[in-house]
N, C-alpha and C positions, 0 to 999 in steps of 0.2 A: 504494500500500500504506500502511496506517495506521501500522504499527509502534508502536502504543501511544499515538500522539498523538491528542488529542481535537480534533476540528474545532470551531472557534468559529463560531457562527451570526452572520450579518451583522446589524448593528443598522440599522434604518431610522428616519430622523428626519423626513423629508418625503415623505408619501404623496399621490399624485395619483389622483383618481377622475374620469375623464371621464364626464359624464352626458349621455346623448343622448335621454332620455325614453322609451326602449324599455321593454318589460315586464320585461326582465332587470335594469333599473337598481336596483331595491330589493335584489335578492340580491347584486349587486356591491357596493353601498354597505354592506350588512350585513357582508360579508367584509372590506372595507376598514376598517370600524369595529373589528372584532376585531383586525386587524393594528395599527391605530393605538393601541388601548388596550394591547395587549401590548408595544408598543415605546415607549409614551408619545410618540408622533409627532404632528406636525402633519398634519392631513388636509385636503387642498385639493380642493374640488369645482369642476369646470370644465365649462362648456358652451361649445362652439365653434360660433359662428354663421357659416355659410358663405353669405353673402348672394348670392354668384354662383350658388348653386343655384336661386335664384328668377328669375334673369335669363338664364341660359345653359342649354344642354343640353335636358333633358327638358321643362322648363316654359318653353320659349323664348318671349320676348316679354313676360314678366311682369317688371316692375321695381318695387322698393319705394321709396316716397317717404320723407321724413324721419320723418313720423309713424308709418308702418308699421314702419320700422326701430326707432324708439324703443319702440313697443309690443312688438315681438319681443324686444328686450333686456329690457324690464320683465318680460315673462312668464317668460323664462329666469331672471332674477334672483329672481323670486318663488318659482319652483319650487326653486331652490337654497337660498333662505332657509328654506323649509319643511323641506327635508332637513337643513339645519344645525340647526334647532331639535330635530328628532327625534334627531339624533346626539348633541347636547349632553344631551338627556334620558336617553340611555343611558350617559352617562359619558365620551364623547369630549370631551376638554378644549379642544383647539385645532382649530377648523374654519374654513377660509377659503372664501369664495365668489367665483368669478371667471367673467366672461363675456368671451370673446374673439372677434374676427372673424378669419377666415382659413381656410386649408385645414386641416381637422382632423388630417390625418396630420402635417403640418409643425408645427402648434401643439402637439399632444400629445406627439409623439416628440422634439421638439427645442426649440422656442422656450420653452414654459412650463417644461420641465425645467430649462433653463439659467437662466431668470429667477428661479426659486424653489428652486434647489438640490434638485430632486426626486431621490430615490434609489430610489423604487419607484412604479410605475404599476400600478394594479389595474383591470382591464378585463374586460368580458364577452366570452365567446367570439364572440358575434355580437350586433349591435344592430339592424342594418338588415334589411330584407326581402331575399329572394334577388335580386329584380330590382335593387334599389339597390346591392347588393354587386357585381353584374356591371358596373354602370355606373361606380360610384365606387371600387370595390375595398374591401377590408376594412381599416378603420383599425387594428383589433387585429392583423391579420396584418402590416401594415406596422410597427407599433410593436414587435412581438416580434422583428422582424428588424433594425430600424434605430434604436430608441430609445437615447437617451443615459443610460438608467437601466434597472434591472431591471424586468421586466414579469411580473406575476402574472395569468394568464388564469383567470377563474372560469367553470367550465362549469356550465351551468344545466340543471336537470331541466325539460324543456319542458312536462311535464304540469302542474306546479304552480309553476314558476319559483322553486324553493327551491335554495339552494346545496347541492351534494352533497359529502359528505366521503368518505373512502376506505371507510367502513363503510356508505355509502348512507344514513346518518342525517343529517337536515338540521342545519346549524350554526345555533345560535340567533342570530337577526338582530335587527332593530329591533323 
């Protein structure tokens, strides 16, 4: 019961946006930008490279050499740098770019959160295909249940990949 008390909204200072290259990434980043500007928060873009996915499981027998791994990291970093430039052009003041190796669930929900004092993770409702979700599980689902920070799940209108607000009007993005 409220009894006349006004609830104070939580301030977020360090916002994490895991970027997986899915079609929903733009909408998730746009929502995170709105949050970062509203809270004057640091916005951290993260791509988690799971090298084991190329040598185990579905694509068994394929391994990456040092050059291929280096190229993979460079490609991820270039994509993140492009997103950073777009965010800065829209007025987001503090944007960090990070590429990490490891299990995306562990890195996103725990390791990166701890290392960078993350207090909010903004993720898409889904990023992987249905088959990939069955095999590796949903990182978003794991994060919402286990993360060491608050998690905002951005639902995507699959027809046009725009962020939906409660009034079904798209939120202005990048």
